[in-house]
N, C-alpha and C positions, 0 to 999 in steps of 0.2 A: 504493500500500500504506500510505502514511502515515496516510490517513484512518481506518485500522483502529484506530489508537491514540487514546485519549482522546475517543472519539466521544460519550460521555455526560458532558457537563459538569455539575458540581454546585457549589453555593456552600457556604460554611461560616459558622457564626455562633457567636460566644462571647458568652454572656449573663451579666453580673454576676459574672465569675469572680474568686474570692479564693483565694490560696494563702498560707497562713501557716506559718511555722516558729517555733513558740513565740509570742513577742510580735512577731516580725518579719514584716511582710507583703511577700512577694516580688511579689505581684500584689494590687492594691487596687481591687476593683470594676471590672474591665476588661470592656468590651463592644465587639465588633467584628464587622461583617458584611462578608464577602467575597463578591462576586457571582460567579455561574458564569462561568468563563473569565477572571476578573480576576487580574492580577499585583499583589500587595500586598507591599511590603517593610516589615519591622519594623526600625526604626532607633533606636539609642540608645547612650549610653555604657555602659561595663562596669558591671554591677550594676543596670541599669535594669529588668530583668525580661524582656527579649526572649527569652532562651533558655528561661526558665521557661514563657513563653507558648507557644513552639513545642512544648515538652514536653507541655503540656496537649493540644494539637491531635494530637500523635502518640500519646498514651496512655501516655507514659513517666512522667508526673507526674499525680497525682490532685488535683483542686481541693478546697480546704477547703469551698467552696460555689460555687454557680453551675452552669451547664450548657454543653455544647458540642453543636452540631447540624451534621450533614453532610447537606445538603438538608433533608428532613423527618424525618431519623432522629436520635434522641438517642443520641450515642456517648460521653456523659460518662464512663461506667465500663466501656466496652468495652475489651478488651485490644488492643494495637497490631496484632496480626496479623489482627484481624477488622474493622479500620476502613476498608479499601479506600483506603489512603493510601500513596503512594510517598514515600520519603525519600532525600535526597542529603546525605551528611555532609561535613564539612570534610575529613576524612581519606580520602575515597573509600570506605573499608571494603570494598575488593575482595579476593577470595580469591586469593592468589598461586599456589596450586597448581592453579588452574583456568584454562582458556583464556578468551578474551574471550567466546566464545559461551556457555560454561558459566556464566560470571559473569552474563551478561545474562539467561539463561533460569532462573537460580536461583529467582526468585520464582514462576515457573510450576511448578517442581518442588515448592516448599514449599507451594503451594496445591493441589497434586495435580490440576492442569488436564490435560486429555487430551494425551498426547504427540504425537498427530497434528496438533495445532494449533501446536506449537512452531516448526517450520521457517518457516512464513509469518510468525508474530509476530516471530521473530528477524530475518528479512530486512527486515521493515518497520522494526524498531527500529534496525538497522544503517544502513539508508538514511536514517533520520531524523537520525542524528548524523553522517552522512557517513563511516562506517567500513565500508562494504561491502568484503568480502574479508578482513576482519580477524578473522573468527570463530575461527580456529585459532591466532592469536597468543597468546603468554603475556604476562601482565601486566608482567613486567620488561622486555619488549621495547617497551613503549609510552612515549611522552613524557607529561609531566604533563597537557597539554591533552587527549591521547587518553584517558588514564585517567579524566579528568573526564567525557568524553563517554560512556565505558562506564558510569560511575556513573549518568549521566542516562538512558541507554537502559534500564538495569536498573530504575530507578525508574518508568519509563513503560510497560514492556512488558506489564504485566498490566492496563493500562487503568484506573488508579486514578481515583477521583473528585476527589482532591486530591493535590497534590505539595508536600511541605515541603522547604525547602532551608536548611541550617544553615551559613552562611558557606562555601559550597562552593568559592569562588575565592580564599580568603584565603591559601592555601599557594602560589599561583602567582606568578611574577614580574610586574612591572608591565605589560609589553607583552603577555604572554600573558593576563593577567587582563582587560585591556581588550578583547582579541580575543574572549575567551570571553563577556564581557558582551554584545557585539554578537550573537554566535552564539545566546546564550540568548534574547535579545530576539526575534530572527528565528524561533527555534524556537517560542517562545510564540505568536507571531502565526500561524504555520502550523498549530499544533495546537489553539490555543484552550484550553489546559489551565488549570485553576485552580491558582495557585501562591501560596504564602506563603513569603517569602524573608527570612531573618534576616541582617543585616549590621551592621557598625559603620562601614562606609565610605559616607559620605554621597553621594559622586559615583556610586558603584555603584548606590545606591538611586534616585537621581534619574535615572540613565541608563535603567534597565530597567523601572521600575514604572509602573503605571496610577495607583496611589495609594501614599503612604508614610505609615506610622503611627509617630509619634515617641513614644518611651517615656521616662519620667523618674520615678525613685523608685516603680516599680511601677504607674504610671498612664499611660494614653494622654493625651498633652498635645494633640496635633493629628493628625488624619487627613485628608489632602488630596492633591490632585494635586501633582506635583513643582513645577510653575510657581507655584501658589498658596502652597505651603509656603515656597518661596524668596522670593517677592515680597511675600507677605502673611502673615508669621509671626504666630501667635496671641499670643505673649508673648516676653519677653526671652530665655528659655531657648532657644526654638526659633530665634530670630534669631541667637543666639551659636553655635548648634550647626550651622546650615545656612549654607553659603556663607562668603564672606570678608567679614565685616561688622564695622564699628566701631559701638558704641552710645554715644551722647552724651546726657546728661541734658537734658531740655527741660521747659518749663512750659506748661500749657494756657492759651491766651488766650480762645479760643472754639471753636465747632464745626469751624472750618476753618483756624485759625491756632495756631501754637505759638511760644514764645520760646526761642531758643538764645542764652543770655546775654541781651543786650539786642536781639538781632536777631530780627525777625519772619520766620517761614518760612510760605509759603503751601502749603496742602495740597489735593490733588484728592479726598481721602477724609475722612470725618468723623474728628475727633480722639477717641480713646477718653476716656471720662469716668472717669479713675482717678487715684489720688493720685500715684503714681510713674511717670513716662513717659520713654521713650527714643526718640531718633531713630536709626533703623537706616540706616547708610550702607554700602551695598555698594560695594566697590572698583571694580567694573565699571560702576556706574551714574554715577559721577562723570566729568566731562570738563573740560578746560581751557576757561574762559569766554572764548572768542574767536569773533567772527562772529555771524551771525543766529541760529544754532542755540541760542545761550544766551539769546535773548529770552524773557521770561516765566518764566525759571527762577530758583530760589533760588540765591544766590551765597554761596560760602563762601571768605573770604579768609584767607590765612595765610602762613607762611614754610616753605620746604622745609628739612627737617632732615636728610634722608638719601635716597639712591637705591640701589636694589638690582637689578642686572641678573639676570634669571631666564630667559634664553633667548628664549622667544617674547614676553616682555613685560618692562617695567621697572617695578618697584614703587617708588612715590614716597611718602615719608613727609612729612606736613605738620602743623605746629602752628598751630591756628586762632587768629585774633585774638580770637574770642569765647570761647576756652578749649577745651582738649581736643586730642587728637591723632587723626589718621586717616591712611589711606593710599589711594592709587588706582593704577591701572595705565595705562601708556602702551604701545602697540605698539612693539616694538623695531626697527621698520622706519624708513626715512628720515623719513616724515611724523611718526611718534611722537617720534623724537629731536629734531626741529625744535622741538617744544613743551616739551622737557625743560629744567627749571631746575636750577641748581646749588644745593647746600646754602647757606643764608643768603639766597637770593633770595626775593622775595615772589611769590605766585602767587594767581590767582583761579580758583576751581572753580565749576562749575555743576551743579545737581541739579534735574532736572525735577520739578514738583509731583506727577506720577504716580508718580515714584520716591521721593518724600519720605514715608517710612513711619514711623509712630509706633506703638510697642507698649507695653503695660503691663509692669511687673515680673512675673516668674513668681510663682506661688503658693508 
């Protein structure tokens, strides 16, 4: 029955969208294409424009200029109820006086779809979110995770061409949020639905998405796969925003070498030709320079200034001889602890040329 839902996938395109409030531009010439069946997350700090962008897609915000296309249909000025879009809100927005089944079938009632089709669609929707047998439950009888699944089922039951999600997991506790992330990812793979997902949680975006769109000051800064976004950020803003990274100023020597202080670092990728450059050092890419695995790597020498036990790992803070501070992580198991240095002791770290990433300063 699951294949009854979202059988017709459709992409969505935002073309040169501008949204102005007086002299303030909440969106500044934003263009984004989401392929049919793709899961794209919009990620950015507060005030970056991500919620405004989702509002444009849902029809709750009108653009100052630009257009929005659902498949080959221009929906720029269509009202929300005519857009064939399912929406999952942060607050669930469920009706407390209705049962689970009544909540889920509400979009069918609102669209005046034949009542004869409701039972099959409801069964498929309940099966999809693993809530079979819950149709007569009241909303107050459900856990937070179950309420979120009801909201998902309601957004999907009328077979929308596009599903929008506005930070739907942010109200859940950490463990439940991580469980729901996995469930959402599995659900997306099973249904092949086209999803645009707004979040401020970078780990959430990297976990679930086919691609992530980073927003800053009303603009899209980088749209890429989670792996490329993390390992090859477009500029210093993205590098600081994604992952646990330290940025150190460097100088360009040639296409493949940079100077960190007076130390030459070898690169596996071409050095950007820009005035202000930074070395992006991810904590998990560094390792203690011991044994054959450190051969051919860039070495960063320094002094341990502090250590911080964080359960699964130990974060070690280092002041580099070349100038600047950074941190790296050791596993908190026996092997990791054997490499741990005390504050005041010197340490040599290794960074593979493939992991030696240089980025220009943000615009």
